[in-house]
N, C-alpha and C positions, 0 to 999 in steps of 0.2 A: 757667172752672175748670180748672187743669192737672190733667192725666191722671195725672200722677205723685203728685200730693198725694192724689187721690180715691182711687187704687189702694193707696196706702200705709195710708190710714186704713182702707179696706175689707179688706186683708188683715191689718192689725195687730187689729182686733176679730174679724174671721171666723175667723182662724186659732185664736185663743186660745178662741174659744166653742167649736168643733169639737175642740180637744186637752183641753178640760175646764178650762183656766185660768180661764175665767169661767163657772162654772156655771150651769145651768138654774135659772130664776127671781130671779137676779140683775137689780139693776136699775142700769142705766149712765145717768149723767146726760150730756147733749150739752156741757155747759159743761165738765164734766171731761175729756172727750175733746178738746176745743178746746185746753186747757191742756197736756195730756198730749203731744199731737202737734203743737202749734203752727201748727194749721191755722183756716181761717174756720168759722163756723157753716153756710155754704152748702156747704163741703166735707162736713162731718159729716152734714148733711142728706140730701146726695146718697148718702153713703156708707150711711147708715141704709136708705134706699130699697132698695139692692142686697141688703143684708143681710134685710130684711124679704120680699123677693121670693123669696129662697132658702130663707124658712122658719126663719131663724135667730134673728129678734127680732120684737118688735111695738112699737111707738111708741105712747104714752099719753099725751095732754095732761096735764099737771100731776103727771104720775107720773114719765115718764123712757121710757127703752129698756129694755124687759124680755126676758131672753134666754130661749127656749123649748129645750125638751128634744128629743131627737134625732128622736123619732117625728114632730117637726113639720117636720124638714128636708125639702128638696127633693132626695131622693137622685140625681136626674139632672142636678142644676145643676153645670157644670164646675167652679165654683169649690169647692162644697163636696167634689166628689170630689178635687179637688187638695189641699185642705187635709187631707181625710183620708188620701190617700195619703203626706202628708209627715209624719204623726204615728202615734201607736199604732193609730189606726184603719185603718192601712195593710192588713192580712191580710184584715179585714171587708170593706173597700171592694174589694179585688180578687176575693174571693169573689163577692160580691153581682154584680159586674158579669160576671164569667166565667160564673157561673151562667145569667144573664140572655142572655148570648151563646150560650153552647150550647144553650139554648131557642128562640131566636129566629133566628138565622143560619142554620141550615139550611132553615128553612120560607122565608125571604127569599129564599134562593137557588132554592128550587123554584119559588116564585112569580115570581122573575125570568127563569127558563127558559121560563115560560108566557107573560109579559105584557112583557118589556124590549124596548122601542124599538130599533131597529137601531144607533142612534147610541150608546147604552148599550152594547151588545154589542162595537162596535167598540173602545170605550175600555177595556172591561174587558181585552180581549186586549192591548191595548198596555200596560195597566199591569202585567199577570201578565208579559210579556216583560222589562219595566224593572225589576222587582222580582227576576226571576231575576238579571238583570246585577249589580244593586246588591248584592243578597244574596252571590252569589260573589264579588264584589270586596270585601265587608267594609265598604261604605259604609251604615253603621248610620242616618246623618242622612236620607239619602236613601231608603233602605229604609222607615224610620219613616213618612215622609211618603207614599210610594206605598202602603204597606201600609194607612194610615189612609184614603187615599182609595179604594183597592180595596173596603174593607168598608162605606165609606159610599155607594159606588155600588151594589154589590149591594143594601144595604136600600132605595135610592132605586129600584132597577130593579125591586123587587117591585110597585110600584104602591100600595103601603100606607104612607100618610102618617105613620102611627105609627111603623112600622118605621123609616122615614126620619128620624125625629126621634131616633133613637137615636143616630146618628151622631156629635153631639158628645160625649155621656158615653162612648161607645166610643173616640172618639178620644183624649180626655183620659186614659183608662185606658191606653192604648195608649204615649202620651208618659210617663206615669208609670211604667209597667215600664222602657222603655228609659232614663229617669233614674235610676231605682233599681238598674240593673245586673241587672235580671230577664229579660233577652233574652240570647240566646246570641251570641257574636261574629259567627259566621258562621250565618245561617239555615240551618235542616237541609234537606237536598236533597228530602227527602219533603214538607215543608211548601212549598216552591217549586213542586214538582210537583203538589200538591194545589190551590194556586192556579191555576195554569195549567188543570188540569182543571175548575174551576169555571168559569172564563171560556170555556173549551171548550164545557162541556156547557149553560151560558146560551146562547151563540151559536148551538149547535144546538139550542136548545129541547128538551133532555132533562130533564126535572124530576127524575126519579130520581136520575140521576147527579149533576146540580147538588147535592141535597141530600145525597147520600151523601159526596160529596167535601168540602163544608162541614162536615158532621159529623166527617170526620176531622182537620180542621184545628182545631175548636174542642175535641175531645177531646184533641187532642195539646196545645192551650195549657191545658187543664185540668190535665193532667198535669204539665206542666213545672213549675207555680208551684203546686201546691195544698199543697206544704209550708209556705208562708207564711203561711196562715190556719189550720193544723191548732192545735186547741184554742181558737181565737178564739170568744167568745161570738156567738150570734145573736141579733138584734134582733126582737123579737116585738110590733110595734105593734097595737094594738087595731083591728079593722076598723070603718071609719067607716060609721054608720048612713046 
């Protein structure tokens, strides 16, 4: 199955569900998608499997592919994040993940300072130095990939597997911010220094300083982009029993 055809089908249907073009409750027929996209039934079947795993649809025999409401979507799925960032849900998506980062990443840094293996500490120091160089030179593409790796490594170094699994959605958000022009052309010197401070504190096994430095990074991030989600409504899903 050609990946391009598969991805085309996933993006075509998923992005339209997320932006509301295909509303919740609507039933889509596989045959209609085959005709519309000019692809085989196997491509549509695989695309539906991906969309179902993200909570966007449910497939029912003799009925079709039913679109689910937003409260059923997996908010941590990288595809859902990407589609929300590309549409009217951009502000709400940035708010949700930024607030999550403010809550989680300082604790992850604190735990990393207590538990990180030596090889993690060495890589964090190396990444912080490379981020400083890329940031000062204005190489945003290199800086982005280093920044994603840095934060993923802090989460992993915490020794908490649930924190570590936040790396993909956080990375997708960082990429989205860059693509949307919501990153400064040159990262602030303060931010570069704070990343270095996090790496230093984790390597020196200083939990309080690691948490405090990461808190400064997260609060700065929140302040830089909070205007994007001003007046955007919040989603209040019913708690599951």
